[in-house]
Residue, then its C-alpha position, 0 to 999 in steps of 0.5 A: x816152056x810149060x814144065x810139069x811139076x815133077x816128072x816121073x822117071x824110070x830106070x830102063x831095063x838093060x839086059x846084062x846091065x841093070x841087074x839087082x846090084x845096079x838097080x840097088x845102087x842107082x835107086x839109093x842115089x835117088x831120083x828114080x820113081x820106077x824100075x823094070x827088071x832085065x827081061x825074063x825070056x819065056x818060051x813054052x815053060x812055066x818058070x819055077x819060083x827060083x828063076x823069078x827070085x834070081x831075076x828079081x831079088x826084090x820080090x823078097x822085099x815087097x818088090x821094091x829096092x832097098x831104097x823103096x823104089x817099085x820094081x816091075x818084072x819084064x817078060x819077053x816071048x812070043x806065045x801068049x799063053x806061056x807069057x800069061x802063065x808066067x805073069x800069073x806066077x810072078x804076081x803070086x810071088x809078089x810082083x807089083x807089075x808085069x811089063x812086056x818086052x816088044x822092043x828088044x832089037x837083039x838079032x838072037x832075040x828076034x830070031x827066036x820070036x821075041x822083042x821087036x820082031x813082034x812089032x810086025x804083027x799088031x794082032x799078036x801084040x793085042x793077043x799077048x797083052x789081052x791074055x796076060x791082062x786076063x791072067x793077072x789080078x786087076x790091081x797089078x798093072x800090065x804094061x808094055x814097051x815098044x819101039x816105033x816099029x820094026x823098020x817102019x815108024x808108022x807101025x807105032x800108031x796101030x800097035x799103040x792102039x792095040x796095046x791100049x785096047x788090050x788093057x795095058x796100063x801104060x806104054x813105054x815107047x823107045x823112039x827108034x825102030x828096030x833097024x835104027x838100033x841105038x843110032x841117034x837121033x831118037x824121034x821124039x816127035x812120034x810121041x805126039x802122033x801116038x797121043x793123038x790116036x790113044x789115051x794110054x799113059x806114055x813113058x818116053x824113052x831114048x837118047x836122054x843123056x843130060x838135063x839139056x837132052x831131057x828138056x828138049x825131049x820134054x818140049x817135044x814129047x810133052x809127057x810126064x813120064x820118061x825112061x832113061x837107060x845108058x845115060x844113067x850109067x854115065x851119070x848116076x846122078x842124072x835123075x836127081x839133076x833132072x828133078x832139080x830143074x823142076x825145083x828151087x834146088x841149085x843144079x850142079x854137074x856130077x863130079x868124079x868125087x861124087x861117083x868114085x864113092x859109089x864104085x866100091x859098094x857096087x862091087x860089093x853088091x855085085x859080089x853078093x848078087x852072084x860072086x866076085x868074078x862077076x863083080x869084077x866084070x860088072x865093075x869094069x863094064x860100068x867104069x868103061x861107061x863112066x870114062x865116056x862122061x867123066x875123064x878122071x876115070x880113064x887112067x884108073x880104068x886103064x890100070x885095072x881093066x887088065x886085072x882078073x883076080x878079084x882080090x887084086x882088082x878090088x885092092x888096086x881099085x880101092x887104092x886108086x880111088x882113095 
């Protein structure tokens, strides 16, 4: 297999998961080249700066995480003009790039004219991207994320062409339709079909859980850019291990001892980001994912998941992790 010198790896935006605290943690571990915020829902209003700062605290640090990883702001909505106005404001506040969400499969989002429902209208995709592109300084990238289609994967071809024609710098493709949801497999073979009808830079996304998955995905998609979401929660060192496969460094499996040292700092960051009650919920959510890949976390999680008082939760967690 012909491998790229080094793949560029993106942390996926996941609503209620990859907030500032998780972006901060995972980029501190390393291997991530680009982040995108959770989506900021846009209706018909221009959001005040405070909303952007809450969604993307990195705006206060040159739109980069503390590890220096660039962060783009993702907007979700169905009206071109309000999206453009908010994109322009994000740029004024220092955003390094604007990403447009045309992929969210959540029924509530889709019922309110956002996310994957827009994949049913190629003309609307073109209008939104073109209007946002015109409103944002030329030096700031405008990018988009799609699924293969709402229910028909063939839609990705015309949609990708429209997004390219509208001026997007790159296109992230989650290789499933909206109706597929997150059910495996991801249909990576559609990437080559999109590449045959466009020249836009493509970021391949979907069903990368391990280095073996990544290598299979690369063999099929043949792009140099990849986005990983849920796999990063189960293995926070996955980005590094993927990059190790393209270097002379030895490839080691992620261990319980490595990951357990990350949990207290994630709790503390989450508490700073919002409050300690929030930190308890976020830490439990992450540990639930870790249990699926690192069995040593199961007993610890079973003991702390019933604890609701922050001091009690944190104290017991630290004891069990030592």
